[in-house]
N, C-alpha and C positions, 0 to 999 in steps of 0.2 A: 525602571518601570518593567512590567512585566507585559510580555506579548502574547498570554496563554490566552486559550477561548475553550471554556467549557471543557479542561482539562487534557485538549489537543492545544499543537504547537502554536497554532494559529487560527485563526478566522476560517482563513482559505482554507486548511487542512482537515478544522471541523465539520464546514460546509461541505464542501466534496465528498468527505465518507458518509455523508447524512444525507444527499442528494442523488448520489450515482452509485454507493454501495450498499448502502442501508438495503437487508434484504436480499442481497445476491451470497449463492451458496457457491465459496469457492472450488468444490468440488464440482456443481454442475458444470463449470469455465475450465474448466481443467487444470485450475491453480494451485491445487494441492498436491502434486506433485512439482513443483518447483520451489527452491531455497528462497530464501529470506529474499533477498537481493534479485533474483528474477522474477519474482513475486511482485515485488514494488515496482521495478519494471513493466510486468504485465499488466500492472493498475493503472499506471503513468499513460500508457496505450492504449487502454479501454476506455479510460476519461478522456483522453484527447479526443478519440473517435465520436464520443457522443457528445464533445462540446462541439465540435466541428460539424455535427449534421444539421445542414440547413440554415448555419452562421454562414454571413459574410459582412465584411465591411467594418465599421467602426463596433459593432456587439462583436463580433469575432477576435476582433485587437483586443479589447478588453478582456474577452476569455481566456485569452491567451496568456496576455500578462496576470491576470488573478491565479491562472492554475502554474506559474512561474514561482507564485509563493506555497503551493501545498507539499508538503512533510510525507510524500510518497511513501518512504519507509516505514514509519512512524504507523501508516495504516496499514501494512502490510505486516508490523508486528501486529496489528490488534485482531488481523484477520487469522494471525498464525495463533494467536491466546485464542480466539474465541472460536476455531473449528480446532484446534490441536492439530496443527499442520506440520508442526515442527518436530521431525524425529528426532525422540530422547536418547532413545537407541543408540542410534549413527555418534550421538555425543558421546555415549557413555562408551563405543567401540576405539574411537577416537582418544579417548582419553587412555583408554586401557593400552593401545596402540605405545602412546607416547609414555607409559608408567615402563613398557615392556623394553624401547629402546634406551632408556634411560640408565 
């Protein structure tokens, strides 16, 4: 049985991307300078801040549990693809260096 939802890993990933990140420009947030790993961390931090604003008690507990299922790496890749954040020149330079060392 597939657990994917609307082309995303799962419902939580789709919903957080839609509700929290839709319409955000990563360059305005300073996220365009980050690699994919750090971008995923920044997205997770930002989402946690948004979710915990004004939340408390049982609602906060449910929100935190829901966030545990989010694939922030997938959302980061989505940002990278949509905003061309990954520097292909750096990848080409790394490949060239590897070839030179061989």
